N, C-alpha and C positions, 0 to 999 in steps of 0.2 A: 504494500499500500504506500510504505514511505514514499518507494523509488516511483510510482506513476504518481506522485505528488512531484517530484522531485521532477522529472522529465517532462509534464507537463509548464511549469514555474520556468524550466529551462525555453523551453520551446516558445513562451508565451515572448521573453523575453528579448530568444533572436529575434521573433517576427518584430520586434517593435523597434530594437535596431540595427535592422535593417534596411536597406537605400529606398525602399518602396514605401514603406511606412513613413520617410521623410518628405513624400513629395517626388524627392529626387527620382528621374528613370520614368516616369507616367511619361505617357505616349501625349504629344501634341494633338492640338484638336486643329485637323482639317478640312477645309468646306470646299466648294467647286460651285459655281453656278455661273447665270445670265442675266443679265440688266436688258432687256429687249429694245426699250426707248426710256429717254428724257423723262422728268414727270414738272413740266412748267407748274408754278403754284395757279392760286384755284384765282386771282388777280390777276393775270396775266403777265407772271414774274419768269423774264428768263434767260435773266441773268444771275450768275452771284452762287451759282451751283443745280442743288436738286431740293426741291420741296417732299420730303418724308412721307406729308399725308396719303399720297396716292395710295405708295403702299404697305403705309401701316393701316390703315383702314380696308384693304384687304385682307390683310393678317385679321382682322379682329374679325371681320363676316364669313372668314375662311374657316375660322376656330383654328386658325392656327395653322394652315397647312402651304398657303402660299402669298406671295407679296404681289401676285402679278407679272404686270408687263411690264411695269414700274418700277420696281425695284425689286430685290433678294430679302429673304427675313430665315433667320435660324436661328434656334435654340443654343445658349452661350453653355460649357462644359464649366460647373464650378472651378474645377480644376486650375481651370488658366486666370481665376482671379488675380490682378495684379504682377500676371508676369507678360511679355511680350507678344503685340501681334504683326502682321504683316498681310497687307491686300495688296495683291498685284493683281496689274490688267492682262490675263494672257492673250486677249483677242480680243477684236475690235474692228468693227467699216470704215471708222475713218484713219483709225492708230494715232489718236487724239482724246480717245475717250476718256475721261475724271472722274474714278469711284467717289464716292465721301461713301465714309459710315459712321452710323450712328446705333450707340449700345441704350436701352434701355429695361430698366428695371422692372416698368409696368408700361405694357402699350395701353392701355384703356380696355374698354370693354363696350360692348354691344348696350347701348341703350334709347330705349326709346322716345326717355325725356330730352336726350342731350342728340339731336339729329348730326354733330359735326364730331361727335364721339371723341371731345375733348378731354370732358371728366376723368381723369383718374391715372391720368401719362404722367410717369416720372422718366427721364430722359437721363440716363449716370455717365452720360460722356458724347463727347461727337469729335469725328477728325475730319474736316473739309478745307484741306489746302486747293484753292485756286490752280491748278498744273499739270497738263494729262500724265496719268497711273493713276495709284492709289492712295494707300495712305498706309503707314505703323504708330508704333508706341505704345498704349500700355490696357490691360483688357480690364475696365475698372469693375471695383468689386461691388454690388448688387445688383450686374447688368445680370439678366436673363435671357433679350433677345438681342441678334444685331439686325440693321436694316443698312445695304446696300443700295443706292440709288448712285443716278448719271446725271453728271451737271447738264443742265440744256444746253445746247449748242455745242458740245465737245462730242458728238460722235451717236453710233448706236449700237446697238448686239454686241455688247461687251461682255465678252468674259472675263470671270477672273476669277484668282485662288487665296484661300484664306488659310492660315497657318496663328495659331493662339500655340504659347508651351506654358507651361507653366513654372509657378516665379520659380526662381532659385532660393532654397532656404539656405540660412545661416548656422 
């Protein structure tokens, strides 16, 4: 009996000290997709990036299955919170595509009393450089969903690759 208890304690100690337990060695989150068209704002905005409203609302109404043709959305792996991410443009129709990335803690809900579906939105962070290509930075803690959209006037049919690594443990 003492031997079984001792072996159990040793196994627990080894598991707790292993590299996997500290987060080291966890695989990165990798996602791919396409944003077919840029999403101009509802008031005719055509410069300054993309408007996230179209893709976010499509995500809400689809129950989290699609961002539609005006954006791509996917769930964030909590293991990457605080780690570095990179969003690359893998291809596009013009070669000048500018992708932006917005992280949400909450994208909002279907609400018949709020036709704009604005209530409850919690943005965790955004990356919107004004140049061809993607974005890079740190995955914000609390982010549950990422939205990728295409800057108006920068092209169309943008293929993308997203990679986020777990943070390095100290």
